[in-house]
C-alpha positions, 0 to 999 in steps of 0.5 A: 620108527613108525611105531614111535611116530604113531605112538607119539601122534596117538599121545598128542591126539589123546592130550588134545582130546583131554584138553578140549574135553576139559575146556568144553566141560568148564565152558558148559559148567559156566553156561549152566551156572549163568543159566541157573543164576538167571533162572533164580533171578527170574524166580526171585523177581516173581516171588518179590512181585507176588509178596508185594501184591500180598503186602498191598492186599493185607494193607487194604484189608487192614484199612477196611477192617479199621473202617468197619470198626469205626462203622460198628462203633457209630452203630453201637452209639446209635443203638445206645441212643435209640435204647435210651430214647425207647426207655424214656418213651416207655416211661411216658407211656406208663405215665399216660396209662396211670393217668387214665 
C-alpha cells in the first residue's frame, strides 16, 4: 500500500508540475507578446515622428526652391533689360563716333 500511495503522490506531483509549468509558460508568452507590442508601438511612434519631420523638411525645401525660381526669374528679366539698355547705349556711342 505504501508503494501505491507513493506512486499516487508522485503522479499528482508530476501533474501539478506540468500544470504549473504550462500556466507559467502561457503567462510568460502573454507578457512577452505584450512587451513586443509595446516595443513595436514605441518604434512605430518614433518612425512616424521622424517621417513627419522629413515631410516638413521636404516642404520647406520645396518652398525655398519656389522662392529661388522666382528670384532667378526676376534676375533674368533684369539681365534682359540691362542687355537691351546696353545695346541702345552702344548704338548711341556708335552714332557719336560716326558724327565726329
